[in-house]
C-alpha positions as CSV (number, residue, x, y, z in Angstrom):
1,X,-8.4,14.3,-10.2
2,X,-4.7,13.4,-9.9
3,X,-4.4,13.5,-13.7
4,X,-6.8,10.5,-13.9
5,X,-8.8,11.9,-16.8
6,X,-5.8,12.1,-19.1
7,X,-4.3,8.7,-18.3
8,X,-3.8,6.5,-21.4
9,X,-5.0,3.6,-19.3
10,X,-8.7,4.2,-18.4
11,X,-9.8,1.1,-16.6
12,X,-9.7,2.6,-13.1
13,X,-12.0,3.4,-10.3
14,X,-11.2,6.4,-8.0
15,X,-12.4,6.4,-4.3
16,X,-12.5,9.8,-2.7
17,X,-12.7,10.3,1.1
18,X,-14.8,13.3,2.1
19,X,-15.9,14.8,5.4
20,X,-19.5,15.4,4.3
21,X,-20.9,13.2,1.5
22,X,-24.1,15.3,1.3
23,X,-22.1,18.3,0.2
24,X,-20.7,16.6,-2.9
25,X,-22.4,17.2,-6.3
26,X,-22.3,13.7,-7.7
27,X,-23.5,14.9,-11.1
28,X,-20.1,16.5,-11.7
29,X,-18.2,13.3,-11.0
30,X,-17.0,10.7,-13.4
31,X,-18.9,7.4,-13.4
32,X,-15.6,5.9,-12.3
33,X,-15.5,7.9,-9.2
34,X,-16.8,6.7,-5.8
35,X,-17.4,8.8,-2.7
36,X,-16.9,7.5,0.8
37,X,-17.1,9.2,4.2
38,X,-13.7,9.8,5.9
39,X,-13.8,7.8,9.2
40,X,-10.8,9.7,10.6
41,X,-8.7,6.6,10.7
42,X,-6.4,5.8,7.8
43,X,-6.3,2.1,8.3
44,X,-10.1,1.8,8.4
45,X,-10.5,4.1,5.4
46,X,-8.2,1.9,3.4
47,X,-10.0,-1.3,4.5
48,X,-13.4,0.1,3.6
49,X,-12.4,1.5,0.3
50,X,-10.8,-1.8,-0.8
51,X,-13.6,-4.1,0.3
52,X,-16.5,-1.9,-0.9
53,X,-15.2,-0.4,-4.1
54,X,-12.3,-2.4,-5.5
55,X,-12.4,-5.5,-7.7
56,X,-10.9,-8.6,-6.0
57,X,-8.3,-9.1,-8.8
58,X,-7.4,-5.4,-9.1
59,X,-4.5,-3.4,-7.7
60,X,-4.8,-0.4,-5.4
61,X,-2.8,2.8,-5.8
62,X,-2.7,5.0,-2.6
63,X,-2.5,8.8,-3.1
64,X,-2.5,11.4,-0.3
65,X,-4.4,14.6,-0.6
66,X,-2.9,17.0,-3.2
67,X,-0.8,14.2,-4.7
68,X,-1.0,13.5,-8.5
69,X,0.4,11.3,-11.2
70,X,3.4,13.0,-12.9
71,X,2.4,12.1,-16.5
72,X,-0.4,10.4,-18.5
73,X,1.4,7.1,-18.7
74,X,1.6,6.2,-15.0
75,X,-1.4,3.8,-14.9
76,X,-0.4,2.1,-18.1
77,X,3.1,1.6,-16.7
78,X,1.7,0.1,-13.5
79,X,-0.7,-2.2,-15.4
80,X,2.3,-3.5,-17.4
81,X,4.5,-4.0,-14.2
82,X,1.7,-5.7,-12.3
83,X,0.9,-8.2,-15.1
84,X,3.4,-11.0,-14.3
85,X,2.1,-13.7,-12.0
86,X,3.3,-13.5,-8.4
87,X,3.7,-9.7,-8.1
88,X,2.3,-8.5,-4.8
89,X,2.9,-4.8,-5.4
90,X,5.2,-2.0,-6.5
91,X,7.3,0.7,-5.0
92,X,7.2,3.9,-7.1
93,X,9.3,7.0,-7.7
94,X,8.2,10.1,-5.8
95,X,8.8,13.6,-7.1
96,X,9.4,15.9,-4.2
97,X,10.2,19.6,-4.8
98,X,11.2,18.8,-8.3
99,X,13.6,16.0,-7.3
100,X,12.8,12.4,-8.2
101,X,13.4,9.9,-5.4
102,X,13.8,6.3,-6.5
103,X,13.4,3.6,-3.7
104,X,16.5,1.4,-4.2
105,X,16.1,-0.5,-0.9
106,X,12.4,-1.1,-0.6
107,X,12.2,-4.2,-2.7
108,X,14.5,-6.6,-0.8
109,X,13.4,-9.0,1.8
110,X,12.3,-7.5,5.1
111,X,12.2,-9.5,8.4
112,X,9.7,-7.8,10.6
113,X,10.9,-9.4,13.9
114,X,14.5,-8.3,13.4
115,X,14.3,-5.2,11.2
116,X,11.0,-3.9,12.7
117,X,11.3,-4.8,16.3
118,X,14.7,-6.1,17.7
119,X,16.9,-3.8,15.6
120,X,14.6,-1.3,13.8
121,X,15.8,-0.2,10.4
122,X,13.9,3.2,10.5
123,X,15.2,4.5,7.1
124,X,14.2,1.3,5.4
125,X,10.7,1.3,7.0
126,X,10.2,5.0,6.1
127,X,11.1,4.2,2.5
128,X,8.6,1.3,2.5
129,X,5.9,3.5,4.0
130,X,6.3,6.2,1.5
131,X,7.1,4.3,-1.7
132,X,5.0,1.2,-1.5
133,X,1.9,2.7,-3.1
134,X,0.6,-0.1,-5.3
135,X,-0.5,-3.5,-4.0
136,X,-2.8,-6.4,-4.7
137,X,-6.4,-6.0,-3.4
138,X,-6.6,-9.8,-3.2
139,X,-3.5,-10.0,-1.1
140,X,-4.8,-7.3,1.2
141,X,-8.1,-9.2,1.8
142,X,-6.2,-12.3,2.9
143,X,-4.4,-10.4,5.7
144,X,-5.9,-11.5,9.0
145,X,-7.8,-8.8,11.0
146,X,-5.2,-9.5,13.7
147,X,-2.6,-7.7,11.4
148,X,-4.9,-4.7,10.8
149,X,-6.1,-3.9,14.4
150,X,-4.6,-3.2,17.7
151,X,-5.3,-5.0,21.0
152,X,-8.4,-2.9,21.5
153,X,-9.9,-3.9,18.2
154,X,-9.2,-0.5,16.6
155,X,-7.7,-0.3,13.1
156,X,-4.1,0.9,13.0
157,X,-3.8,4.5,12.0
158,X,-0.3,4.0,10.4
159,X,-0.4,2.0,7.1
160,X,3.1,0.8,7.8
161,X,1.6,-1.9,10.0
162,X,-0.1,-3.7,7.1
163,X,2.7,-2.9,4.7
164,X,5.0,-4.9,6.9
165,X,2.5,-7.8,6.7
166,X,2.8,-7.6,2.9
167,X,6.6,-7.9,3.2
168,X,6.1,-11.0,5.3
169,X,4.6,-12.6,2.2
170,X,7.4,-11.7,-0.1
171,X,10.6,-13.8,-0.3
172,X,12.9,-14.2,-3.2
173,X,14.2,-17.6,-2.1
174,X,13.4,-20.1,0.6
175,X,16.8,-20.1,2.2
176,X,16.0,-20.0,5.9
177,X,13.6,-21.2,8.6
178,X,12.0,-17.8,8.7
179,X,11.2,-18.0,5.0
180,X,9.7,-21.5,5.3
181,X,7.6,-20.3,8.3
182,X,6.2,-17.4,6.3
183,X,5.2,-19.5,3.3
184,X,3.5,-22.1,5.6
185,X,1.7,-19.3,7.4
186,X,0.1,-17.9,4.2
187,X,0.1,-20.8,1.8
188,X,-3.3,-22.2,2.8
189,X,-4.9,-18.8,2.0
190,X,-3.1,-17.4,-0.9
191,X,-0.9,-18.3,-3.9
192,X,2.1,-16.7,-2.3
193,X,3.4,-13.6,-4.2
194,X,7.1,-13.7,-4.8
195,X,8.1,-10.1,-5.2
196,X,7.6,-6.4,-5.0
197,X,8.8,-4.7,-8.1
198,X,10.2,-1.2,-8.8
199,X,8.0,0.8,-11.1
200,X,10.5,3.5,-11.7
201,X,8.6,5.3,-14.5
202,X,5.4,5.4,-12.4
203,X,6.0,8.8,-10.8
204,X,3.8,10.4,-8.1
205,X,4.3,14.1,-7.4
206,X,3.9,14.9,-3.7
207,X,4.8,17.6,-1.1
208,X,4.3,15.1,1.8
209,X,6.8,12.6,3.2
210,X,5.1,10.5,5.8
211,X,6.8,9.9,9.1
212,X,6.7,6.6,11.1
213,X,4.3,6.9,14.0
214,X,6.7,6.0,16.7
215,X,4.1,6.3,19.5
216,X,2.0,3.7,17.8
217,X,5.0,1.4,17.2
218,X,5.7,1.5,20.9
219,X,2.0,0.8,21.9
220,X,1.8,-2.1,19.5
221,X,5.2,-3.6,20.0
222,X,4.0,-7.2,20.8
223,X,1.4,-7.1,18.0
224,X,4.2,-6.6,15.4
225,X,5.8,-10.0,16.1
226,X,5.4,-12.6,13.3
């Protein structure tokens, strides 16, 4: 249960992805737990979990299998960090093999066309992929389907694709034509979030560091342009 039952903050809903829903004894689950069939595609799994089971004004926390919260105060810390207006999401600390990894570079502005395509900053994108675990459900629902699917209409397997769309929405200051374009692109749909915060004390223990799907990046090169 990823230490959910002992969290000091108890206003949560957990969505579990399973291969066979019929094999699950629902009587043993918390009333806060939801069961959903695993589609086999990470992008589609996330989209279905958020749209079917998550409150519009809530924040989602992504956990891989076998990951857990490091201490009982993680959700309380995230609730506090997400409270200010204009926060899109949070990068968190990961504890890997007993070592805490704090994402120092995952909060700054990211220009997808330059840092994701023309001159890929792979270390930065890998940090974004692994540490951006918390984000606004409302913001996700405003992402166009074009940003979530490939040219064949299939959901992207790699969540880095929609994470980069989140970073398109985050700018500390309107100091360039690129920033102005981004705000104009999303302003009619959403009260633009201004920042991604570092929730250093929200620690997730993991033994998995996700790698960027380079084959998918190559196949979807033109789809990544802003």
